[in-house]
C-alpha positions as CSV (number, residue, x, y, z in Angstrom):
1,M,209.6,-55.6,131.8
2,P,206.6,-57.0,133.9
3,D,207.0,-58.3,137.1
4,P,207.2,-62.0,136.7
5,E,205.4,-63.0,139.8
6,V,202.6,-60.3,139.3
7,L,202.1,-61.7,135.4
8,K,201.9,-65.1,136.5
9,R,199.4,-64.2,139.2
10,E,197.0,-62.0,137.1
11,L,197.5,-64.8,134.3
12,A,196.3,-67.4,137.3
13,Y,193.5,-65.7,137.9
14,H,192.2,-65.2,134.2
15,E,192.4,-68.7,133.3
16,K,190.3,-69.6,136.1
17,L,187.9,-66.4,135.2
18,Y,187.7,-67.4,131.7
19,S,187.0,-71.0,132.4
20,G,183.1,-71.1,132.8
21,F,182.3,-68.0,135.1
22,A,183.3,-65.2,132.6
23,Q,180.8,-67.1,130.0
24,R,177.9,-67.5,132.1
25,H,178.4,-64.1,134.2
26,F,178.9,-61.9,131.0
27,A,175.7,-63.3,129.4
28,R,173.4,-62.3,132.0
29,P,171.1,-59.1,131.1
30,A,172.4,-56.6,133.0
31,V,176.1,-57.3,132.2
32,R,175.2,-57.5,128.5
33,L,173.2,-54.1,128.8
34,L,176.4,-52.7,130.3
35,R,178.6,-53.7,127.7
36,C,176.0,-52.5,124.9
37,H,175.9,-48.7,127.0
38,T,179.8,-48.8,126.9
39,V,179.8,-49.9,123.5
40,A,178.1,-46.6,122.8
41,R,180.1,-44.7,124.5
42,I,182.9,-46.0,122.5
43,L,181.6,-45.1,119.2
44,H,180.5,-41.7,120.4
45,L,183.9,-40.0,122.3
46,T,186.2,-41.8,119.8
47,G,184.0,-41.2,116.3
48,A,184.6,-45.0,115.1
49,G,183.0,-45.8,112.3
50,K,182.8,-48.0,109.2
51,Q,186.4,-47.1,108.3
52,S,188.0,-47.7,111.7
53,R,190.5,-50.1,112.6
54,V,190.1,-50.9,116.7
55,L,192.7,-52.6,118.8
56,S,191.1,-53.9,122.1
57,L,194.3,-54.2,124.9
58,G,193.2,-57.3,127.4
59,C,190.2,-58.1,125.2
60,G,188.8,-60.9,127.6
61,I,186.9,-63.3,125.6
62,G,185.6,-60.4,123.2
63,D,182.1,-60.2,124.0
64,M,182.5,-56.5,124.1
65,E,184.8,-56.3,120.7
66,L,181.9,-58.9,119.3
67,L,179.0,-55.9,120.2
68,L,181.5,-53.1,118.4
69,A,182.7,-55.1,115.1
70,P,179.4,-54.3,113.1
71,Y,180.3,-50.7,113.3
72,V,183.7,-50.5,112.4
73,A,186.0,-51.7,109.6
74,E,187.8,-54.4,111.8
75,V,188.7,-55.1,115.5
76,V,191.5,-56.8,117.0
77,G,191.5,-57.9,120.2
78,V,194.8,-59.1,122.3
79,D,194.9,-61.0,125.6
80,L,197.7,-63.0,127.5
81,S,195.0,-65.7,128.6
82,P,194.8,-68.5,126.5
83,A,191.6,-69.6,127.5
84,A,189.7,-66.3,127.3
85,I,191.4,-66.3,122.8
86,R,189.6,-69.7,122.8
87,Q,186.3,-68.1,123.6
88,A,186.7,-65.0,121.3
89,R,187.5,-66.6,118.4
90,A,184.8,-69.9,119.1
91,D,182.4,-66.8,119.5
92,A,183.3,-64.8,116.5
93,E,183.1,-67.9,114.4
94,R,179.8,-69.1,116.1
95,L,178.2,-65.3,115.4
96,A,180.0,-65.3,111.5
97,I,181.4,-62.1,112.7
98,A,184.5,-62.1,109.9
99,N,186.3,-58.7,110.5
100,A,187.1,-59.5,114.2
101,R,190.0,-61.6,115.0
102,F,191.8,-62.3,118.2
103,E,195.1,-62.7,119.3
104,E,197.3,-64.1,122.0
105,G,199.8,-61.8,123.6
106,S,199.8,-57.9,124.4
107,D,200.0,-56.4,120.8
108,A,199.3,-56.6,117.6
109,E,200.9,-54.8,114.4
110,G,200.1,-51.9,112.4
111,Q,198.4,-48.6,113.4
112,F,194.9,-48.4,114.5
113,D,191.9,-45.5,114.1
114,V,191.3,-46.7,117.8
115,I,193.0,-47.9,120.7
116,M,190.4,-49.2,123.7
117,A,191.5,-50.7,127.1
118,I,188.6,-51.8,129.2
119,F,189.1,-52.1,132.7
120,F,192.4,-53.0,131.9
121,L,194.8,-50.0,133.0
122,H,194.4,-50.9,136.6
123,H,196.0,-54.4,135.9
124,L,199.3,-53.1,135.0
125,P,202.1,-52.8,137.3
126,D,203.0,-48.6,137.7
127,G,206.3,-49.2,135.5
128,D,204.3,-50.7,132.5
129,L,201.4,-48.3,133.1
130,A,204.0,-45.1,133.2
131,D,204.9,-46.5,129.5
132,L,201.2,-47.7,128.0
133,P,200.8,-43.9,126.5
134,R,203.5,-43.5,124.6
135,Q,203.3,-47.1,123.4
136,V,199.7,-46.0,122.3
137,D,200.8,-43.0,120.4
138,R,203.1,-45.2,118.1
139,R,200.1,-47.4,117.7
140,L,197.4,-44.8,116.7
141,A,196.9,-43.8,113.1
142,P,196.8,-40.0,112.7
143,G,193.7,-38.3,114.7
144,G,193.3,-41.6,116.0
145,T,191.9,-41.7,119.8
146,F,192.6,-43.7,122.8
147,Y,189.4,-44.9,125.1
148,S,190.2,-46.6,128.4
149,L,187.4,-47.8,131.6
150,D,188.7,-47.8,135.0
151,P,187.8,-48.2,138.4
152,S,188.1,-44.5,140.4
153,R,190.6,-44.1,143.6
154,R,188.2,-41.3,144.7
155,R,184.8,-43.7,144.3
156,L,181.8,-43.9,146.5
157,S,180.7,-47.3,145.4
158,G,184.2,-48.9,146.2
159,A,184.3,-47.2,149.6
160,L,180.8,-48.7,150.3
161,G,181.6,-52.1,148.6
162,R,184.7,-52.5,151.1
163,L,182.7,-51.4,154.1
164,L,178.9,-53.6,152.9
165,V,180.2,-56.9,151.1
166,P,183.8,-57.2,150.8
167,W,183.6,-60.6,149.4
168,M,181.8,-59.4,146.5
169,M,185.1,-57.3,146.3
170,K,187.5,-59.7,146.2
171,R,185.9,-62.0,144.2
172,Y,185.9,-59.3,141.2
173,Q,189.4,-58.4,141.7
174,T,192.7,-59.8,141.9
175,P,195.5,-59.6,144.1
176,D,197.3,-57.0,142.2
177,E,195.1,-54.8,140.8
178,R,194.1,-51.1,142.4
179,E,191.7,-48.5,141.9
180,L,193.2,-45.4,140.1
181,D,193.2,-41.6,140.3
182,P,191.6,-40.3,137.1
183,E,194.0,-37.2,137.0
184,A,197.0,-38.7,137.3
185,I,196.3,-41.1,134.5
186,C,195.3,-38.0,132.5
187,R,198.3,-36.9,132.9
188,L,200.5,-40.0,131.8
189,F,198.8,-39.9,128.1
190,S,199.0,-36.0,128.1
191,A,202.8,-36.3,128.8
192,A,203.3,-38.5,126.1
193,G,201.9,-36.2,123.5
194,L,198.0,-37.1,123.3
195,D,195.4,-34.5,123.9
196,A,193.3,-36.5,126.8
197,R,190.7,-35.7,129.0
198,V,188.8,-37.4,131.6
199,E,185.5,-38.5,132.0
200,M,183.5,-40.0,134.7
201,Y,181.2,-43.2,133.6
202,D,178.6,-43.9,136.3
203,F,178.2,-44.4,140.1
204,G,176.0,-47.5,140.9
205,S,175.1,-48.8,137.7
206,T,178.3,-51.1,136.9
207,P,178.5,-52.4,140.3
208,L,174.9,-53.4,140.3
209,A,175.6,-54.9,137.2
210,G,178.0,-57.3,138.9
211,L,175.9,-57.6,142.0
212,F,172.6,-58.0,140.2
213,P,173.3,-59.6,136.5
214,G,169.9,-60.9,136.1
215,W,168.3,-57.7,136.2
216,G,168.2,-56.2,133.2
217,W,165.3,-53.2,134.2
218,G,167.0,-52.7,137.2
219,Y,170.5,-51.6,135.2
220,G,168.2,-49.4,132.7
221,F,166.6,-48.0,135.8
222,A,170.3,-46.8,137.4
223,R,172.1,-46.1,134.5
224,E,169.3,-43.7,133.9
225,F,169.9,-41.8,137.3
226,D,173.6,-42.1,137.2
227,D,173.1,-40.1,133.8
228,W,171.3,-37.5,136.3
229,L,174.0,-37.6,138.8
230,L,176.7,-37.1,136.7
231,G,175.2,-33.2,135.7
232,F,175.8,-32.4,138.8
233,E,179.8,-31.1,139.0
234,A,179.9,-31.2,142.9
235,L,179.7,-35.5,142.3
236,R,181.0,-36.3,139.6
237,K,184.6,-37.0,141.3
238,R,183.1,-39.7,143.6
239,G,182.2,-41.7,140.5
240,S,182.9,-45.3,140.4
241,N,184.5,-45.4,136.9
242,F,186.3,-43.0,135.2
243,E,187.1,-42.7,131.4
244,I,190.5,-41.8,129.2
245,V,189.8,-39.8,126.0
246,A,193.3,-39.5,124.2
247,R,193.6,-37.9,121.0
248,A,196.4,-38.3,118.6
249,T,198.0,-34.6,117.6
250,R,200.4,-36.0,114.9
């Protein structure tokens, strides 16, 4: 069972986050481009398509899920924050997106072709994180794929951020979240019977989107530079954020 004190702190933080700041911040050009890039990665790495049911864990206000919805059959987003779910439902209605629905909680009924968790795993207490891969395996349809994106414990940007802009780091972090070891997380999913691998997502483009959310063309330049840097094997382990891609083997 989740630690009730951790759950209380996380919920209080996100209720505040989703009461105005997130809506404004996530709509800024650089953050919007980041969201679009992540959606493209999800489609590419999971093979999601027009017949796919997608479950999003910790969906927040649903901005990424609403970007994904036109490319899949259905998106179901779940989040513990009532404020987030209210906003996600309102935006889905405003945009007339009928194949996206949002539920308050941590799970949804049925099986899914894709389960995604964007900046979600690093919020989970160790016990919940260790148990998640088995839950994911039960929820995935045969041949389905899990995709996650989280901050790496080895990220160079994190070390620089704590040194140069510690106030910014605190602004975007809850008291209980932490950076994760990519290989250790991958082993958790492999141990649950999934065919799992690690990919590195970026170096500076995501952190810069947080620092300069209005700087759209700057994000585009940083993303291209990241893609170039990711071509060097010796540098990849110092990337900012890592992806887990885990496919059901049944």
